[in-house]
C-alpha positions as CSV (number, residue, x, y, z in Angstrom):
1,M,-5.5,12.3,7.9
2,G,-4.2,13.4,4.4
3,A,-0.9,15.0,5.4
4,Y,-0.4,12.2,7.9
5,L,-0.9,9.6,4.9
6,L,1.3,11.5,2.9
7,R,4.1,11.6,5.7
8,R,4.1,7.9,6.1
9,L,4.3,7.1,2.6
10,L,7.1,9.5,2.4
11,Q,8.5,7.6,5.5
12,L,8.1,4.3,3.5
13,V,10.7,5.4,0.9
14,P,13.7,4.8,3.0
15,V,12.3,1.6,4.5
16,L,11.8,0.1,1.0
17,I,15.4,1.1,-0.2
18,G,16.7,-0.6,2.9
19,M,14.8,-3.5,1.9
20,T,16.2,-3.7,-1.6
21,I,19.7,-3.2,-0.2
22,V,19.1,-6.3,2.3
23,T,17.6,-8.4,-0.3
24,F,20.3,-7.6,-3.1
25,A,23.1,-8.4,-0.6
26,V,21.6,-11.4,0.8
27,V,21.0,-13.1,-2.6
28,H,24.5,-12.0,-3.8
29,F,26.3,-13.6,-0.9
30,I,24.3,-17.0,-1.3
31,P,27.0,-19.6,-2.5
32,G,26.6,-20.6,-6.1
33,D,27.0,-19.1,-9.5
34,P,23.9,-18.0,-11.6
35,A,25.9,-18.1,-14.7
36,Q,27.1,-21.6,-14.0
37,T,23.3,-22.6,-13.2
38,I,22.1,-21.1,-16.7
39,A,24.9,-22.6,-18.6
40,G,24.3,-26.0,-17.0
41,E,26.9,-28.6,-15.3
42,K,28.4,-29.4,-18.6
43,A,29.1,-25.9,-20.0
44,T,32.8,-24.8,-20.8
45,P,34.3,-22.0,-18.7
46,E,34.2,-19.8,-21.7
47,R,30.4,-20.2,-21.9
48,V,30.0,-19.5,-18.3
49,E,31.9,-16.4,-18.5
50,E,29.9,-15.2,-21.5
51,I,26.6,-15.5,-19.8
52,R,28.3,-13.7,-16.6
53,K,29.0,-10.8,-18.8
54,E,25.6,-10.9,-20.3
55,L,23.9,-10.7,-16.7
56,G,26.4,-8.0,-15.5
57,L,27.8,-10.3,-13.0
58,D,31.1,-9.2,-13.8
59,Q,30.5,-5.7,-12.6
60,P,31.1,-4.5,-9.3
61,L,28.2,-4.8,-6.7
62,Y,27.3,-1.1,-6.8
63,R,26.9,-1.0,-10.3
64,Q,24.8,-4.0,-10.3
65,Y,22.5,-2.4,-7.6
66,V,22.2,0.7,-9.4
67,Q,21.1,-1.3,-12.5
68,Y,19.0,-3.2,-10.2
69,M,17.1,-0.1,-8.6
70,G,16.8,1.4,-12.3
71,N,14.9,-1.5,-13.3
72,L,12.7,-1.5,-10.5
73,L,11.8,2.1,-10.8
74,Q,10.6,1.0,-14.4
75,G,8.6,-1.9,-13.0
76,D,10.9,-4.3,-14.1
77,L,11.9,-7.2,-11.7
78,G,14.0,-9.0,-14.1
79,D,13.7,-12.5,-15.8
80,S,13.5,-15.8,-14.2
81,L,16.9,-17.7,-14.6
82,V,15.3,-20.9,-15.2
83,T,12.2,-20.0,-17.3
84,N,13.4,-17.0,-19.0
85,R,9.9,-15.3,-18.4
86,P,9.7,-11.9,-16.8
87,I,9.1,-12.4,-13.2
88,V,6.5,-9.5,-13.1
89,E,4.2,-11.8,-15.3
90,E,5.2,-15.0,-13.8
91,V,4.6,-14.0,-10.0
92,V,1.0,-12.9,-10.6
93,P,-1.0,-16.3,-10.1
94,Y,1.4,-17.4,-7.2
95,L,1.0,-14.0,-5.4
96,A,-2.8,-14.2,-6.0
97,A,-3.1,-17.7,-4.8
98,T,-1.1,-16.8,-1.4
99,I,-3.3,-13.7,-0.9
100,E,-6.4,-15.5,-1.3
101,L,-5.3,-18.3,1.2
102,V,-4.0,-15.7,3.6
103,V,-7.5,-13.7,3.4
104,A,-9.5,-16.9,4.0
105,S,-7.3,-18.0,6.8
106,M,-7.3,-14.4,8.5
107,L,-11.3,-14.2,8.1
108,I,-11.3,-17.9,10.2
109,A,-8.7,-16.7,12.9
110,V,-10.3,-13.1,13.3
111,F,-14.0,-14.7,13.6
112,W,-12.9,-17.5,16.1
113,G,-10.0,-15.8,17.6
114,V,-12.0,-12.5,18.7
115,N,-15.1,-14.7,19.8
116,L,-13.2,-17.1,21.7
117,G,-11.3,-14.4,23.4
118,I,-14.6,-12.3,24.1
119,F,-16.2,-15.4,25.6
120,S,-13.0,-16.3,27.8
121,A,-13.0,-12.8,29.2
122,W,-16.7,-13.0,29.7
123,R,-16.7,-16.1,31.7
124,H,-13.3,-15.1,33.5
125,H,-11.9,-17.9,35.7
126,S,-14.5,-20.3,35.0
127,A,-14.3,-23.8,33.3
128,W,-15.2,-22.2,30.1
129,D,-12.3,-19.6,30.6
130,F,-9.9,-22.5,31.0
131,F,-11.4,-24.5,28.0
132,A,-11.0,-21.7,25.8
133,M,-7.4,-21.0,26.5
134,I,-6.6,-24.8,26.3
135,I,-7.8,-24.6,22.8
136,A,-5.6,-21.2,22.2
137,L,-2.8,-23.0,23.6
138,L,-3.2,-26.1,21.4
139,G,-3.6,-23.7,18.4
140,I,0.1,-22.2,19.0
141,S,1.6,-25.7,20.1
142,I,0.3,-27.8,17.1
143,P,2.7,-27.9,14.1
144,V,1.0,-26.8,11.0
145,F,2.5,-29.5,8.9
146,W,1.1,-32.3,11.4
147,L,-2.3,-30.6,11.3
148,G,-2.5,-30.3,7.7
149,L,-1.6,-34.1,7.3
150,M,-4.2,-35.0,9.7
151,E,-6.9,-33.0,8.0
152,Q,-5.9,-34.6,4.6
153,W,-6.2,-37.9,6.3
154,L,-9.3,-37.4,7.9
155,F,-11.5,-35.4,5.8
156,A,-9.9,-36.2,2.3
157,Q,-9.0,-39.8,2.4
158,T,-11.1,-41.4,5.4
159,L,-14.4,-39.3,4.9
160,D,-14.0,-38.1,1.4
161,W,-15.6,-34.7,2.1
162,L,-12.9,-32.3,0.9
163,P,-10.0,-32.4,-1.7
164,S,-6.6,-32.6,-0.2
165,N,-4.4,-30.6,-2.8
166,G,-4.6,-27.8,-5.3
167,R,-6.8,-24.8,-5.9
168,M,-9.4,-26.5,-8.2
169,D,-10.6,-29.6,-9.8
170,P,-7.8,-30.0,-12.8
171,R,-10.5,-30.9,-15.1
172,I,-12.3,-27.7,-14.9
173,G,-10.9,-25.5,-17.6
174,M,-11.4,-22.0,-16.3
175,E,-9.4,-19.0,-17.7
176,P,-8.5,-17.0,-14.9
177,I,-9.4,-13.2,-15.0
178,T,-7.8,-11.8,-11.7
179,H,-6.2,-15.1,-10.6
180,F,-8.1,-15.0,-7.6
181,Y,-10.2,-18.0,-8.3
182,V,-12.9,-17.0,-5.7
183,V,-13.4,-13.9,-7.3
184,D,-13.1,-15.2,-10.8
185,T,-15.9,-17.8,-10.2
186,I,-18.0,-15.0,-9.0
187,L,-17.5,-13.0,-12.1
188,Y,-18.2,-16.0,-14.4
189,G,-21.3,-16.6,-12.4
190,D,-20.5,-20.4,-12.1
191,L,-21.7,-21.5,-8.5
192,E,-20.6,-25.1,-9.1
193,V,-17.0,-24.1,-10.0
194,L,-17.3,-21.5,-7.0
195,W,-18.1,-24.5,-4.5
196,D,-15.4,-26.6,-6.1
197,V,-12.8,-23.6,-5.4
198,L,-14.2,-23.0,-1.6
199,K,-13.7,-26.9,-1.0
200,H,-10.2,-26.9,-2.2
201,L,-9.6,-23.7,0.1
202,I,-11.1,-25.0,3.5
203,L,-8.5,-27.4,4.5
204,P,-5.4,-25.3,3.9
205,A,-7.0,-22.1,5.1
206,I,-8.2,-23.9,8.5
207,A,-4.6,-25.2,8.9
208,L,-3.2,-21.7,8.2
209,S,-5.3,-20.1,10.5
210,T,-4.7,-21.9,14.0
211,V,-1.7,-20.0,15.1
212,P,-3.0,-16.6,14.4
213,M,-6.5,-17.7,15.8
214,A,-4.8,-18.7,19.1
215,I,-2.8,-15.6,19.5
216,I,-5.8,-13.3,18.6
217,A,-7.6,-15.3,20.9
218,R,-5.2,-14.5,23.8
219,I,-4.9,-10.8,23.1
220,T,-8.6,-10.4,22.8
221,R,-9.1,-11.8,26.3
222,S,-6.4,-10.0,27.9
223,S,-7.5,-6.5,26.3
224,M,-11.2,-7.1,27.0
225,L,-10.5,-7.8,30.8
226,E,-8.7,-4.5,30.8
227,V,-11.6,-2.7,29.2
228,M,-14.4,-4.4,31.4
229,R,-13.2,-2.9,34.5
230,A,-13.6,0.8,33.0
231,D,-16.3,2.7,34.7
232,Y,-18.2,3.5,31.3
233,V,-18.8,-0.4,31.0
234,R,-20.4,-0.6,34.5
235,T,-22.4,2.4,33.7
236,A,-23.8,0.6,30.6
237,K,-24.4,-2.6,32.6
238,A,-26.3,-0.4,35.2
239,K,-28.6,0.9,32.4
240,G,-29.8,-2.5,31.7
241,L,-28.3,-3.0,28.5
242,S,-27.9,-6.6,27.1
243,E,-24.9,-8.4,27.7
244,F,-24.5,-8.4,23.7
245,T,-24.7,-4.6,23.4
246,V,-22.3,-4.1,26.4
247,I,-19.6,-6.7,24.9
248,Y,-19.9,-6.0,21.2
249,K,-20.8,-2.3,21.1
250,H,-19.0,-0.7,24.1
251,T,-16.3,-3.0,25.3
252,L,-15.0,-4.7,22.2
253,K,-14.7,-1.3,20.2
254,N,-12.6,0.1,22.8
255,A,-10.5,-3.1,23.3
256,F,-9.7,-3.5,19.7
257,I,-6.7,-1.3,19.1
258,P,-4.0,-4.0,20.3
259,I,-6.4,-6.8,18.4
260,L,-6.0,-4.9,15.1
261,T,-2.2,-4.5,15.7
262,V,-1.8,-8.4,16.1
263,I,-4.2,-9.0,13.2
264,G,-2.0,-7.0,10.9
265,L,1.2,-8.5,12.2
266,Q,-0.3,-11.9,11.6
267,T,-1.5,-11.1,8.1
268,G,1.8,-9.7,7.2
269,T,3.7,-12.8,8.8
270,L,1.4,-15.3,6.8
271,L,2.0,-13.5,3.6
272,G,5.7,-14.8,3.7
273,G,5.4,-17.9,6.0
274,A,2.8,-20.3,4.4
275,V,5.6,-22.5,2.8
276,L,4.7,-25.5,4.9
277,T,1.0,-25.3,4.0
278,E,1.4,-24.4,0.7
279,T,3.8,-27.6,0.2
280,I,1.5,-30.2,2.1
281,F,-1.7,-29.0,0.2
282,S,0.1,-28.5,-3.3
283,W,-1.1,-24.8,-3.0
284,P,0.7,-22.9,-5.8
285,G,1.6,-19.8,-3.9
286,M,4.6,-17.6,-3.2
287,G,5.8,-19.9,-0.5
288,R,6.3,-22.7,-3.1
289,Y,7.4,-20.4,-5.8
290,L,10.3,-19.2,-3.8
291,Y,11.0,-22.7,-2.2
292,T,11.4,-23.9,-5.8
293,A,13.5,-20.8,-6.9
294,I,15.9,-21.6,-4.1
295,S,16.4,-25.2,-5.0
296,E,17.0,-24.1,-8.6
297,R,19.3,-21.3,-7.6
298,D,17.0,-18.9,-9.3
299,Y,18.4,-15.9,-7.6
300,T,16.4,-13.2,-9.4
301,V,13.1,-15.2,-8.6
302,V,14.3,-15.2,-5.0
303,Q,15.4,-11.6,-4.8
304,S,12.1,-10.0,-6.2
305,G,10.0,-12.6,-4.2
306,I,11.4,-11.6,-1.0
307,L,11.0,-7.9,-2.0
308,I,7.4,-8.4,-3.0
309,V,6.7,-10.0,0.2
310,A,8.4,-7.7,2.6
311,T,6.6,-4.8,0.7
312,L,3.2,-6.3,1.3
313,F,4.1,-6.8,5.0
314,V,5.1,-3.0,5.3
315,L,1.7,-1.9,3.5
316,V,-0.4,-4.0,5.6
317,N,1.0,-2.6,8.8
318,L,0.5,1.0,7.2
319,L,-3.2,0.1,6.8
320,V,-3.5,-1.0,10.3
321,D,-2.0,2.2,11.4
322,L,-4.5,4.3,9.2
323,L,-7.3,1.9,10.7
324,Y,-6.7,3.1,14.1
325,T,-8.3,6.4,13.7
326,C,-11.4,4.8,12.4
327,L,-11.6,2.5,15.4
328,D,-10.8,5.1,18.3
329,P,-11.6,9.0,17.3
330,R,-9.7,9.9,20.1
331,I,-6.4,9.1,18.1
332,Q,-5.5,12.3,16.2
333,Y,-2.9,12.2,13.4
334,E,-1.3,15.8,13.9
335,R,1.8,17.3,12.1
336,K,4.5,17.2,14.5
């Protein structure tokens, strides 16, 4: 296992280098001039050229890339062209907000998706199976932005049960520790603020969870139906084991590999695809951060943000690959 992990980490090196090349190239081919953005519309050509030299934009692309990689190896993502703050410091609260939202969304999606898929497979070809798959189809079909707006209208405006935007009541003056607000409130031991944070998290997490929940439900149903035909499942039933034991202990464990794969892919997708949800609910995450950077032509933020999200996607899928052997001991990572 240790040798396999080391080998996989080494295999990530060319992947990460490839991502830096792609993000560097894409950002530099976007129309617009960063120097003009910094100098302003009324700046003289001489001032624009001076800023271009300061940023090294007058150098050939390969030299700019070498300098960019050198900074990356030192942990320097550069400075924002708009705020002039180091991106490493600026991105932390946005990244924490997105991770917190994605984790909450995936917890909802996995719980309901897996159980919906199990129930559908257990009641195969019944009215309950049909109803469960209709729910899954609706989860994929309903646009996230429409669902988010409907949630705000019903639960925030009509019923006044939950807040409609933000991560926390702005009147609460909490100094963040980790920038994961749920974790921070637990560390402070303030249950009242914790409940406020959770209330702000519920609506965007539900809206973001619908698509992965539907996909997980359909994959779970398909995988469960295949495993339920196996001989050992029939033997477990013949022994008189309860339906719960047969399904959750014997069947689900052996059907979970494809489900875990989908969970990993959906988690990675949500990390970079929550722009609509974050915009609707005014959630200060990576999606809104990158959207604002694109609007303001803040090229260094766009470049670094895309690289961060892509790296997280790769690491999530690496973690899923390593979890395979924990779920199925038959999988052996041998040196080839």
